TISEMAR-116857 format. One line per 10 residues: their letters; for each residue x, y, z of N, C-alpha, C, O. Coordinates in nm, 4 decimals, always signed. Each point is the difference from the previous one (the first is absolute). Layout:
N
a> X/Y/Z/X/Y/Z/X/Y/Z/X/Y/Z | ...
REM end
This chain:
108
mrsrnvfarg> +3.2407/-3.3263/+4.0689/+0.0714/-0.0765/-0.0995/+0.0895/-0.1016/+0.0692/+0.0611/+0.0308/+0.1023 | -0.0527/-0.1518/-0.1571/+0.0832/-0.1045/+0.0568/+0.1471/+0.0304/-0.0230/+0.0388/+0.0564/-0.1023 | +0.0408/-0.0948/+0.1989/+0.1444/+0.0148/-0.0132/+0.0514/-0.1031/-0.0998/-0.0386/-0.1168/+0.0061 | +0.1239/+0.1584/-0.0964/+0.0561/-0.0905/-0.1005/+0.1383/-0.0462/+0.0416/+0.0761/+0.0749/+0.0613 | -0.0442/-0.1991/-0.0951/+0.1327/-0.0535/+0.0246/+0.0951/+0.0490/-0.1081/-0.0407/+0.0271/-0.1129 | +0.1664/-0.0165/+0.1486/+0.1026/+0.0379/-0.0962/+0.0957/-0.1172/-0.0105/+0.0406/-0.0560/+0.1018 | -0.0040/+0.0184/-0.2228/+0.0949/-0.1084/-0.0195/+0.1008/+0.0409/-0.1056/-0.0249/+0.0891/-0.0812 | +0.1390/-0.1560/+0.0840/+0.1068/+0.0323/-0.0953/+0.0007/-0.1019/-0.1126/-0.0098/-0.1206/+0.0229 | +0.0215/+0.1704/-0.1424/+0.0107/-0.0869/-0.1169/+0.1031/+0.0636/-0.0914/-0.0141/+0.1147/-0.0423 | +0.1170/-0.1906/+0.0131/+0.1052/+0.0537/-0.0844/+0.0711/+0.1188/+0.0627/+0.0524/+0.0863/-0.0705
gharrawwtg> -0.0508/-0.0820/+0.2057/+0.0680/+0.1082/+0.0679/-0.0828/+0.1267/+0.0160/+0.0479/+0.0978/+0.0574 | -0.1713/-0.0978/-0.1071/-0.0861/+0.1177/+0.0091/-0.1178/-0.0295/+0.0918/-0.0615/-0.1063/-0.0079 | +0.0312/+0.2018/+0.0947/-0.1168/-0.0150/+0.0872/-0.1261/+0.0216/-0.0835/-0.0096/+0.0940/-0.0789 | -0.0863/-0.1839/+0.0989/-0.1270/+0.0108/-0.0723/-0.1135/-0.0176/+0.0995/+0.0151/-0.0683/+0.1013 | -0.1263/+0.1291/-0.1301/-0.1183/-0.0178/+0.0843/-0.0723/-0.1263/-0.0416/-0.0247/-0.0245/-0.1181 | -0.0084/-0.0548/+0.2183/-0.0753/-0.1222/-0.0253/-0.1471/+0.0340/-0.0204/-0.0485/+0.0990/+0.0548 | -0.0213/-0.1778/-0.1309/-0.1423/+0.0238/-0.0242/-0.0861/-0.0616/+0.1098/-0.1203/+0.0256/+0.0051 | +0.1794/-0.1058/+0.0824/-0.0758/-0.0636/+0.1065/+0.0192/+0.0752/+0.1314/+0.0886/+0.0842/+0.0140 | -0.1749/-0.1177/+0.0815/+0.0096/+0.0580/+0.1339/-0.0013/-0.1136/+0.1013/-0.0084/-0.1170/-0.0375 | +0.0165/+0.1506/+0.1630/-0.0089/-0.0991/+0.1061/-0.1382/-0.0616/+0.0117/-0.0188/-0.0976/+0.0726
etvavvtgan> -0.0779/+0.1538/-0.1437/-0.1365/-0.0532/+0.0004/-0.0276/-0.0914/-0.1191/-0.1065/-0.0612/-0.0073 | +0.2006/+0.0512/-0.0853/-0.0142/-0.0891/-0.1142/+0.0072/-0.1432/+0.0513/+0.0823/-0.0305/+0.0864 | -0.1667/-0.0570/-0.1380/-0.0028/-0.1391/+0.0450/+0.0461/-0.0912/-0.1133/-0.0598/-0.0032/-0.1076 | +0.1675/-0.0710/+0.1342/+0.0501/-0.0985/-0.0953/-0.0247/-0.1394/+0.0568/+0.0263/-0.0250/+0.1176 | -0.0767/-0.0656/-0.2012/-0.0228/-0.1389/+0.0383/+0.0914/-0.0868/-0.0853/+0.0017/+0.0108/-0.1226 | +0.0749/-0.0980/+0.1903/+0.0885/-0.0930/-0.0696/-0.0471/-0.1405/+0.0331/+0.0018/-0.0405/+0.1163 | -0.0442/-0.0344/-0.2181/-0.0492/-0.1358/+0.0232/+0.1168/-0.0987/-0.0021/+0.1027/+0.0248/-0.0631 | -0.1203/-0.1363/+0.1328/+0.1034/-0.1034/+0.0037/+0.1330/+0.0549/+0.0468/+0.1044/-0.0315/-0.0570 | -0.1079/+0.1139/+0.1611/+0.1169/+0.0796/+0.0363/+0.0815/-0.0555/+0.1161/+0.0837/+0.0716/+0.0548 | -0.1052/-0.1951/-0.0162/+0.0769/-0.0520/+0.1121/+0.1382/-0.0504/-0.0419/+0.0795/-0.0395/+0.0852
rgighalsar> -0.0493/+0.0406/-0.2179/+0.1326/-0.0419/-0.0461/+0.0242/+0.0535/-0.1415/-0.0904/+0.0530/-0.0646 | +0.2116/-0.0681/+0.0197/+0.0342/+0.0325/-0.1379/-0.0166/+0.1462/-0.0371/+0.0240/+0.0899/+0.0806 | -0.0660/-0.0682/-0.2051/-0.0146/+0.1352/-0.0530/-0.1040/+0.0792/+0.0792/+0.0192/+0.1184/+0.0277 | -0.1293/-0.1843/+0.0084/-0.1032/+0.0690/+0.0779/+0.0522/+0.0507/+0.1325/-0.0348/+0.1100/+0.0429 | +0.1184/-0.1898/+0.0224/+0.0581/+0.0422/+0.1279/+0.0945/+0.1180/-0.0216/-0.0004/+0.0958/+0.0773 | +0.0810/-0.1035/-0.1828/+0.0929/+0.1099/-0.0299/-0.0761/+0.1296/-0.0280/+0.0405/+0.1071/+0.0450 | -0.1505/-0.1171/-0.1195/-0.0824/+0.1187/-0.0254/-0.0605/+0.0536/+0.1289/-0.0096/+0.1212/+0.0194 | -0.0310/-0.2124/+0.0685/-0.0603/+0.0407/+0.1263/+0.0994/+0.0703/+0.0903/-0.0397/+0.0696/+0.0934 | +0.1672/-0.0864/-0.1197/+0.1035/+0.0739/+0.0724/+0.0327/+0.1306/-0.0718/+0.0131/+0.1046/+0.0636 | -0.0003/-0.1104/-0.1934/+0.0441/+0.1172/-0.0771/-0.1031/+0.1136/+0.0013/+0.0366/+0.1169/+0.0126
lpeqglpvvl> -0.1632/-0.1505/-0.0254/-0.1024/+0.1045/-0.0045/-0.0031/+0.0838/+0.1281/-0.0031/+0.1228/-0.0093 | +0.0038/-0.1839/+0.1291/+0.0029/+0.0826/+0.1217/+0.1293/+0.0806/+0.0134/-0.0006/+0.1083/+0.0586 | +0.1104/-0.1597/-0.1119/+0.1244/+0.0774/+0.0023/-0.0177/+0.1315/-0.0771/+0.0687/+0.0983/+0.0275 | -0.1607/-0.0977/-0.1234/-0.0287/+0.1191/-0.0798/-0.1180/+0.0802/+0.0551/-0.0424/+0.0984/-0.0606 | -0.0104/-0.1408/+0.1757/-0.1068/+0.0746/+0.0647/-0.1407/-0.0483/-0.0284/-0.0968/+0.0672/+0.0357 | +0.0837/-0.1825/-0.0994/-0.1332/-0.0544/-0.0307/-0.0431/-0.1013/+0.1055/+0.0725/-0.0964/+0.0246 | -0.1879/+0.1151/+0.0380/-0.0534/-0.1034/+0.0881/-0.0357/-0.1241/-0.0831/-0.0485/+0.0125/-0.1124 | +0.0724/-0.1317/+0.1676/-0.0221/-0.1241/-0.0735/-0.0841/-0.0966/+0.0817/+0.0187/-0.0157/+0.1206 | -0.1127/-0.0491/-0.1905/-0.0702/-0.1148/+0.0558/+0.0598/-0.1218/-0.0679/-0.0213/-0.0225/-0.1192 | +0.0954/-0.0551/+0.1946/+0.0619/-0.1231/-0.0466/-0.1038/-0.1102/+0.0143/-0.0596/-0.0148/+0.1067
tardgargea> +0.0367/-0.0629/-0.2121/-0.0975/-0.1084/+0.0089/+0.0666/-0.1327/-0.0323/+0.0997/-0.0063/-0.0720 | -0.1579/-0.1001/+0.1275/+0.0472/-0.1359/-0.0251/-0.1123/-0.0966/+0.0348/-0.0881/+0.0318/+0.0799 | +0.0920/-0.1504/-0.1408/-0.1003/-0.1033/+0.0321/+0.0205/-0.0547/+0.1402/-0.0963/-0.0247/+0.0726 | +0.2222/+0.0058/-0.0350/+0.0335/-0.0576/+0.1299/+0.0123/+0.1125/+0.1025/+0.0916/+0.0820/-0.0065 | -0.1847/-0.0796/+0.1007/-0.0030/+0.1070/+0.0982/+0.1242/+0.0090/+0.0857/+0.0490/+0.1100/+0.0252 | +0.0035/-0.2228/+0.0203/+0.1178/+0.0009/+0.0864/+0.1227/+0.0501/-0.0753/+0.0760/+0.0814/+0.0524 | -0.0562/-0.1291/-0.1742/+0.1153/+0.0445/-0.0793/-0.0126/+0.1476/-0.0383/+0.0979/+0.0745/+0.0027 | -0.2184/-0.0340/-0.0380/-0.0210/+0.1398/-0.0364/+0.0242/+0.0939/+0.1152/+0.0649/+0.1033/-0.0165 | -0.1166/-0.1377/+0.1345/+0.0204/+0.0852/+0.1177/+0.1467/+0.0031/+0.0385/+0.0512/+0.1051/+0.0385 | +0.0177/-0.2187/-0.0483/+0.1432/-0.0042/+0.0315/+0.0787/+0.0892/-0.0967/+0.0928/+0.0698/+0.0408
saaalrargl> -0.1298/-0.0725/-0.1661/+0.0661/+0.0822/-0.1012/-0.0215/+0.1485/+0.0282/+0.0940/+0.0792/-0.0064 | -0.2175/-0.0420/+0.0374/-0.0306/+0.1399/+0.0319/+0.0709/+0.0429/+0.1280/+0.0511/+0.1117/+0.0079 | -0.0473/-0.1989/+0.0920/+0.0670/+0.0324/+0.1260/+0.1497/+0.0215/-0.0226/+0.0599/+0.0879/+0.0618 | +0.0003/-0.1670/-0.1493/+0.1425/+0.0162/-0.0303/+0.0264/+0.1363/-0.0643/+0.1003/+0.0647/+0.0300 | -0.1901/-0.0215/-0.1179/+0.0155/+0.1310/-0.0631/-0.0195/+0.1125/+0.1014/+0.0734/+0.0989/-0.0015 | -0.1719/-0.1140/+0.0891/-0.0210/+0.1014/+0.1041/+0.1202/+0.0073/+0.0933/+0.0365/+0.1082/+0.0461 | +0.0253/-0.2229/-0.0180/+0.1188/-0.0034/+0.0860/+0.1168/+0.0749/-0.0641/+0.0902/+0.0458/+0.0701 | -0.0914/-0.0335/-0.2013/+0.1033/+0.0770/-0.0721/-0.0324/+0.1490/-0.0018/+0.0711/+0.0791/-0.0621 | -0.1795/-0.0412/+0.1309/-0.0365/+0.1409/+0.0080/-0.1050/+0.0417/-0.1015/-0.0330/+0.1182/-0.0089 | -0.0201/-0.2123/-0.0675/-0.1018/+0.0309/-0.1013/-0.1369/-0.0114/+0.0655/-0.0723/-0.0976/-0.0205
rsvrfrrldv> +0.0380/+0.1977/+0.0990/-0.1213/-0.0017/+0.0828/-0.1299/+0.0035/-0.0786/-0.1048/-0.0352/+0.0542 | +0.1084/+0.0763/-0.1795/-0.1242/+0.0129/-0.0774/-0.0402/-0.1294/-0.0704/-0.0878/+0.0015/-0.0864 | +0.1514/-0.1140/+0.1226/-0.0344/-0.1296/-0.0595/-0.1062/-0.0670/+0.0860/+0.0166/-0.0161/+0.1209 | -0.1257/-0.0226/-0.1855/-0.1068/-0.0742/+0.0675/-0.0153/-0.1331/-0.0705/+0.0349/-0.0129/-0.1174 | -0.0871/-0.0867/+0.1886/-0.0287/-0.1292/-0.0607/-0.1493/-0.0274/+0.0025/-0.0700/+0.0344/+0.0952 | +0.0234/-0.0967/-0.2013/-0.1377/-0.0499/-0.0060/+0.0006/-0.1267/-0.0833/+0.0570/-0.0033/-0.1090 | -0.1207/-0.1011/+0.1607/-0.0079/-0.1256/-0.0735/-0.0867/+0.0176/-0.1239/-0.1058/+0.0626/+0.0050 | +0.1529/-0.1196/-0.1177/-0.0748/+0.0056/-0.1254/+0.0406/-0.1183/-0.0870/+0.1181/-0.0210/-0.0275 | -0.2180/-0.0556/-0.0151/+0.0196/-0.1068/-0.0968/-0.0761/+0.0417/-0.1249/-0.1226/-0.0095/-0.0043 | +0.1949/+0.0558/-0.0977/-0.0661/+0.0541/-0.1192/-0.0759/-0.1061/-0.0791/-0.0797/+0.0340/-0.0874
sdpasvaafa> +0.1032/-0.1621/+0.1166/-0.0744/-0.1068/-0.0680/-0.1302/-0.0347/+0.0711/-0.0757/-0.0844/-0.0481 | +0.0484/+0.1477/+0.1613/-0.1199/-0.0266/+0.0800/-0.0904/+0.1235/+0.0004/+0.0335/+0.1008/+0.0621 | -0.1478/-0.1080/-0.1310/-0.0892/+0.1162/-0.0071/-0.0411/+0.0552/+0.1363/-0.0130/+0.1214/+0.0157 | -0.0075/-0.2081/+0.0826/-0.0383/+0.0469/+0.1337/+0.1140/+0.0793/+0.0641/-0.0244/+0.1004/+0.0670 | +0.1471/-0.1445/-0.0869/+0.1160/+0.0707/+0.0533/+0.0146/+0.1366/-0.0672/+0.0285/+0.0997/+0.0663 | -0.0480/-0.0959/-0.1967/+0.0085/+0.1267/-0.0742/-0.1080/+0.0968/+0.0482/+0.0274/+0.1181/+0.0212 | -0.1490/-0.1673/-0.0041/-0.1102/+0.0853/+0.0459/+0.0267/+0.0538/+0.1405/-0.0240/+0.1176/+0.0272 | +0.0738/-0.2036/+0.0621/+0.0297/+0.0438/+0.1364/+0.1116/+0.1038/-0.0002/-0.0063/+0.0987/+0.0733 | +0.1079/-0.1209/-0.1554/+0.1109/+0.0949/-0.0091/-0.0483/+0.1339/-0.0547/+0.0354/+0.1054/+0.0528 | -0.1157/-0.1094/-0.1577/-0.0519/+0.1236/-0.0600/-0.0833/+0.0792/+0.1005/+0.0104/+0.1225/+0.0065
swlrdelggl> -0.0923/-0.1916/+0.0711/-0.0811/+0.0686/+0.1019/+0.0883/+0.0629/+0.1057/-0.0214/+0.1149/+0.0386 | +0.1208/-0.1892/+0.0087/+0.0922/+0.0539/+0.1003/+0.0741/+0.1218/-0.0560/+0.0121/+0.1023/+0.0673 | +0.0367/-0.1139/-0.1889/+0.0750/+0.1088/-0.0627/-0.0849/+0.1259/-0.0125/+0.0462/+0.1105/+0.0287 | -0.1691/-0.1281/-0.0713/-0.0920/+0.1143/-0.0131/-0.0307/+0.0611/+0.1363/+0.0075/+0.1217/+0.0170 | -0.0419/-0.2063/+0.0801/-0.0417/+0.0494/+0.1318/+0.1151/+0.0583/+0.0821/-0.0178/+0.1011/+0.0679 | +0.1347/-0.1635/-0.0736/+0.1129/+0.0425/+0.0838/+0.0873/+0.1074/-0.0640/+0.0488/+0.0898/+0.0686 | -0.0291/-0.0989/-0.1997/+0.0944/+0.0899/-0.0660/-0.0625/+0.0871/-0.1080/+0.0672/+0.0856/-0.0574 | -0.1951/-0.1068/+0.0296/-0.0668/+0.0818/-0.1003/+0.0238/-0.0441/-0.1431/-0.0380/+0.0713/-0.0930 | +0.0993/-0.1857/+0.0729/+0.0278/-0.0500/-0.1353/+0.1485/-0.0103/-0.0248/+0.0807/+0.0101/+0.0924 | -0.0451/-0.0303/-0.2181/+0.1414/-0.0105/-0.0340/+0.0321/+0.0920/-0.1159/-0.0871/+0.0385/-0.0780
dilmpsls> +0.2143/-0.0044/+0.0690/+0.0486/+0.0868/-0.1068/+0.0906/-0.0755/-0.0958/+0.0028/+0.0286/-0.1197 | +0.0718/-0.1258/+0.1730/+0.0967/-0.0760/-0.0797/-0.0172/-0.1475/+0.0322/-0.0055/-0.0389/+0.1166 | -0.0031/-0.0432/-0.2212/-0.0065/-0.1450/+0.0172/+0.1188/-0.0621/-0.0721/+0.0179/+0.0172/-0.1206 | +0.0637/-0.0906/+0.1982/+0.1156/-0.0690/-0.0554/-0.0262/-0.1499/+0.0143/+0.0209/-0.0558/+0.1078 | -0.0666/-0.0105/-0.2150/-0.0250/-0.1438/+0.0090/+0.1294/-0.0790/+0.0124/+0.1060/+0.0444/-0.0442 | -0.1160/-0.1609/+0.1045/+0.1159/-0.0862/+0.0200/+0.0697/-0.0293/-0.1315/-0.0636/-0.0289/-0.1014 | +0.1950/+0.0369/+0.1053/+0.0798/-0.0255/-0.1196/+0.0870/-0.1225/+0.0159/+0.0726/-0.0365/-0.0924 | -0.0784/-0.0277/+0.2077/+0.0877/-0.1147/+0.0207/-0.0757/-0.1300/-0.0098/+0.0589/-0.1071/+0.0150
REM end
């Protein structure tokens, strides 16, 4: 059985439904709300794949989060308006991580 994370809500410890093997993908995550989510989710024990259209900005954003101790943040380039980019990302996600559990589309 997978080890479950414990988090506090309203002063009470609760068991999280996710594990360290849960995969969350946040699109458009190199700034704004997506970036904030890409920080908050690993703080709660969720591994995150941060995505962005601009590879340099996305990698810099992920590196900044890892420098804060959020080691479970990964970056992968993704342009959701480009079918080839989506297909390449989906193949990588399936082959490297076995798929995804949570998808957080860009909100900014």
